[in-house]
BANU-263485 format. One line per field, with one value per atom (N, C-alpha, C): x, y, z; atom name; residue in one letter; residue number from 1. Coordinates in pm, 1 decimal. Example, Ala and Ser with C-alpha at 12.3 -4.5 7.8 and 13.67 -1.06 7.14 Angstrom:
<rs>
x: c(1319.0|1230.0|1320.0|1285.0|1367.0|1290.0)
y: c(-569.0|-450.0|-330.0|-225.0|-106.0|3.0)
z: c(780.0|780.0|780.0|708.0|714.0|787.0)
atome: c(N|CA|C|N|CA|C)
residu: c(a|a|a|s|s|s)
num: c(1|1|1|2|2|2)
</rs>
This chain:
<rs>
x: c(4484.4|4459.6|4411.8|4321.5|4260.9|4355.6|4418.9|4499.9|4644.8|4688.6|4826.4|4849.8|4746.9|4764.5|4758.9|4813.0|4817.4|4676.5|4640.5|4515.9|4555.2|4497.8|4537.1|4426.4|4443.3|4358.9|4442.4|4401.1|4473.7|4404.5|4483.8|4432.1|4424.7|4307.4|4285.8|4326.6|4405.1|4449.5|4327.0|4314.0|4201.1|4087.3|4099.7|3994.0|4033.2|4095.7|4134.2|4276.1|4303.9|4438.3|4486.7|4615.3|4675.9|4660.4|4627.7|4614.8|4744.3|4734.4|4851.9|4928.9|4881.8|4949.4|4866.8|4937.0|4870.2|4873.1|4759.9|4750.3|4744.1|4838.6|4862.1|4855.2|4793.9|4799.0|4882.6|4992.2|5083.3|5129.3|5131.3|5184.1|5122.3|4989.6|4912.6|4950.6|5002.1|5038.5|4980.7|4942.3|4894.9|5010.0|5034.6|5140.9|5084.2|5150.0|5127.0|5249.3|5226.1|5335.2|5317.3|5422.7|5421.0|5513.8|5455.6|5529.9|5634.5|5604.8|5695.7|5831.2|5830.0|5955.6|6000.3|5909.6|5940.5|5932.0|5881.6|5871.5|5754.7|5781.0|5679.4|5681.6|5567.6|5559.8|5457.7|5496.7|5403.1|5311.4|5179.6|5081.5|5016.2|4999.3|4925.3|4967.3|4983.0|5012.9|4895.7|4895.7|4790.3|4663.3|4673.7|4557.4|4541.2|4455.7|4442.1|4325.1|4349.2|4246.1|4176.1|4253.5|4196.8|4135.3|4018.6|3948.1|3947.0|3938.3|3935.3|3975.7|4012.4|4045.4|3987.6|3933.7|3882.0|3909.9|3903.0|3932.2|3827.8|3778.2|3690.0|3734.8|3773.3|3828.7|3949.6|3948.1|4062.6|4046.3|3943.6|3916.9|3945.0|4033.9|4055.2|3965.0|3891.2|3806.7|3867.1|3905.5|3965.1|3866.7|3815.0|3720.5|3798.6|3790.8|3856.0|3747.0|3786.4|3688.4|3611.8|3679.3|3617.3|3587.2|3631.3|3610.5|3625.9|3581.2|3604.7|3683.6|3796.2|3885.2|3866.9|3841.0|3836.2|3963.2|4046.7|4174.1|4167.3|4178.2|4169.0|4308.1|4331.5|4462.6|4490.5|4387.4|4409.3|4466.4|4463.7|4518.3|4668.9|4729.7|4876.0|4950.8)
y: c(-475.6|-556.7|-693.7|-743.6|-869.8|-988.1|-997.0|-1115.6|-1082.7|-961.3|-923.1|-869.8|-868.6|-815.5|-663.3|-604.3|-459.0|-405.7|-299.2|-228.5|-98.6|-71.4|49.7|96.7|219.4|273.3|372.8|397.5|489.7|624.4|730.5|864.6|888.5|924.4|946.7|1090.1|1104.2|1236.7|1317.4|1438.3|1524.9|1514.7|1424.6|1405.2|1470.4|1585.2|1652.1|1617.3|1624.4|1604.0|1460.3|1444.3|1311.1|1232.4|1298.7|1227.8|1159.4|1036.0|961.3|894.0|908.3|843.0|724.8|627.5|515.1|539.9|522.0|538.6|399.8|372.3|237.1|237.9|135.1|113.6|-11.0|7.2|-101.0|-76.6|-180.9|-172.0|-56.8|-42.5|59.0|201.8|221.4|354.9|376.3|501.6|541.3|607.7|562.1|617.1|665.0|764.7|804.2|758.9|687.4|637.1|692.0|749.3|803.6|719.5|639.7|542.3|607.2|724.3|790.5|818.9|863.8|898.2|791.5|698.9|598.6|653.0|775.3|839.3|780.7|750.7|697.4|783.4|848.9|943.0|893.7|892.7|857.0|976.0|951.1|1056.0|1047.6|925.8|907.3|776.1|776.1|652.2|619.4|499.6|457.4|412.7|367.3|318.4|170.1|142.6|7.0|-67.1|-192.6|-282.5|-227.6|-172.6|-118.8|-230.8|-203.4|-299.0|-256.3|-124.5|-74.5|72.6|118.0|258.3|298.4|420.1|473.0|623.0|680.1|822.7|885.1|1000.2|1081.1|1225.1|1285.5|1420.6|1426.1|1507.3|1520.8|1443.0|1361.6|1290.2|1140.9|1090.3|946.4|895.9|790.0|727.1|591.8|575.7|450.7|387.3|271.7|200.8|99.6|114.1|24.0|-51.5|-152.2|-228.2|-140.5|-47.3|31.2|176.0|222.0|361.6|379.6|493.6|535.3|665.4|667.9|783.6|857.6|987.6|1073.7|1159.0|1140.4|1212.4|1309.0|1437.8|1543.5|1574.5|1532.4|1554.1|1701.5|1783.2|1925.8|1998.1|1934.1|1997.2|1981.2|1907.7|1887.5|2007.4)
z: c(8920.8|8805.0|8848.7|8773.9|8811.9|8793.2|8677.4|8649.1|8617.7|8649.2|8623.4|8483.6|8397.9|8264.1|8266.2|8163.9|8153.6|8125.6|8195.1|8168.7|8101.0|7982.9|7911.0|7817.2|7770.2|7663.8|7584.1|7461.2|7374.1|7369.7|7369.8|7347.2|7197.6|7149.0|7006.5|6971.7|6869.7|6826.4|6784.1|6838.3|6807.6|6907.6|7006.3|7106.3|7238.9|7234.3|7358.2|7397.7|7524.9|7580.5|7559.7|7542.0|7540.8|7413.0|7304.4|7177.8|7137.0|7092.9|7048.9|7160.3|7282.8|7396.3|7444.7|7499.5|7564.0|7714.1|7778.3|7923.0|7984.8|8073.9|8125.2|8276.9|8332.6|8477.6|8501.0|8574.6|8611.9|8754.7|8833.9|8970.6|9049.9|9039.1|9112.4|9074.9|8952.3|8903.5|8764.2|8737.3|8605.4|8532.3|8408.8|8326.1|8192.9|8135.8|7996.9|7918.8|7809.2|7726.6|7585.6|7533.0|7398.0|7312.2|7224.6|7144.6|7054.1|7002.7|6909.1|6974.1|7099.1|7167.3|7267.4|7303.1|7404.2|7545.9|7560.7|7691.2|7771.5|7898.8|7990.3|8116.4|8145.3|8256.2|8357.4|8484.6|8590.9|8617.6|8613.0|8636.8|8773.6|8825.6|8949.7|9013.3|9145.8|9217.5|9310.0|9363.8|9455.7|9387.4|9263.2|9189.4|9224.5|9321.8|9375.4|9312.9|9275.3|9222.4|9099.3|9005.5|8882.2|8798.9|8744.6|8661.0|8514.6|8490.5|8353.3|8351.2|8230.7|8209.4|8074.7|8069.4|7943.3|7940.3|7820.9|7804.2|7714.4|7757.5|7673.8|7689.3|7578.5|7576.5|7670.7|7775.1|7865.3|7995.8|8006.6|8131.5|8115.8|8201.6|8213.3|8324.6|8299.1|8399.4|8432.5|8558.8|8605.6|8702.7|8665.2|8750.5|8832.8|8965.0|9059.7|9136.6|9211.3|9289.5|9387.3|9454.3|9560.6|9523.9|9407.5|9370.3|9220.6|9171.7|9033.9|9039.9|8969.9|8970.1|8837.1|8845.7|8727.4|8729.5|8629.4|8621.7|8504.3|8533.0|8431.7|8376.3|8254.2|8190.9|8166.6|8153.9|8126.6|8247.6|8364.7|8485.1|8497.7|8406.3|8410.8|8359.8)
atome: c(N|CA|C|N|CA|C|N|CA|C|N|CA|C|N|CA|C|N|CA|C|N|CA|C|N|CA|C|N|CA|C|N|CA|C|N|CA|C|N|CA|C|N|CA|C|N|CA|C|N|CA|C|N|CA|C|N|CA|C|N|CA|C|N|CA|C|N|CA|C|N|CA|C|N|CA|C|N|CA|C|N|CA|C|N|CA|C|N|CA|C|N|CA|C|N|CA|C|N|CA|C|N|CA|C|N|CA|C|N|CA|C|N|CA|C|N|CA|C|N|CA|C|N|CA|C|N|CA|C|N|CA|C|N|CA|C|N|CA|C|N|CA|C|N|CA|C|N|CA|C|N|CA|C|N|CA|C|N|CA|C|N|CA|C|N|CA|C|N|CA|C|N|CA|C|N|CA|C|N|CA|C|N|CA|C|N|CA|C|N|CA|C|N|CA|C|N|CA|C|N|CA|C|N|CA|C|N|CA|C|N|CA|C|N|CA|C|N|CA|C|N|CA|C|N|CA|C|N|CA|C|N|CA|C|N|CA|C|N|CA|C|N|CA|C|N|CA|C|N|CA|C|N|CA|C|N|CA|C|N|CA|C|N|CA|C)
residu: c(m|m|m|m|m|m|d|d|d|g|g|g|s|s|s|k|k|k|i|i|i|s|s|s|c|c|c|m|m|m|g|g|g|i|i|i|i|i|i|g|g|g|d|d|d|g|g|g|c|c|c|g|g|g|g|g|g|g|g|g|r|r|r|e|e|e|f|f|f|i|i|i|i|i|i|e|e|e|d|d|d|e|e|e|k|k|k|l|l|l|y|y|y|a|a|a|y|y|y|y|y|y|d|d|d|v|v|v|t|t|t|g|g|g|e|e|e|k|k|k|i|i|i|e|e|e|l|l|l|l|l|l|s|s|s|g|g|g|v|v|v|k|k|k|n|n|n|a|a|a|q|q|q|s|s|s|i|i|i|s|s|s|k|k|k|k|k|k|h|h|h|c|c|c|i|i|i|l|l|l|t|t|t|i|i|i|v|v|v|c|c|c|l|l|l|d|d|d|e|e|e|t|t|t|i|i|i|l|l|l|f|f|f|d|d|d|l|l|l|s|s|s|s|s|s|l|l|l)
num: c(1|1|1|2|2|2|3|3|3|4|4|4|5|5|5|6|6|6|7|7|7|8|8|8|9|9|9|10|10|10|11|11|11|12|12|12|13|13|13|14|14|14|15|15|15|16|16|16|17|17|17|18|18|18|19|19|19|20|20|20|21|21|21|22|22|22|23|23|23|24|24|24|25|25|25|26|26|26|27|27|27|28|28|28|29|29|29|30|30|30|31|31|31|32|32|32|33|33|33|34|34|34|35|35|35|36|36|36|37|37|37|38|38|38|39|39|39|40|40|40|41|41|41|42|42|42|43|43|43|44|44|44|45|45|45|46|46|46|47|47|47|48|48|48|49|49|49|50|50|50|51|51|51|52|52|52|53|53|53|54|54|54|55|55|55|56|56|56|57|57|57|58|58|58|59|59|59|60|60|60|61|61|61|62|62|62|63|63|63|64|64|64|65|65|65|66|66|66|67|67|67|68|68|68|69|69|69|70|70|70|71|71|71|72|72|72|73|73|73|74|74|74|75|75|75|76|76|76)
</rs>
């Protein structure tokens, strides 16, 4: 993270995997957070220098300084 702020995006219900969940990068880890239950699940560690995160269908795209990570939620 550039300035210590939370990097996140919301999963839209009906747009594939993870609808209704917020996907958050904190402390070099990717989490899925479900507000309804308060559940927070670690999905991936080692996410270094994340700049942004976006979601389209079942794919999370995490843009980092040195790489772009494509995380397929349907593989869980």
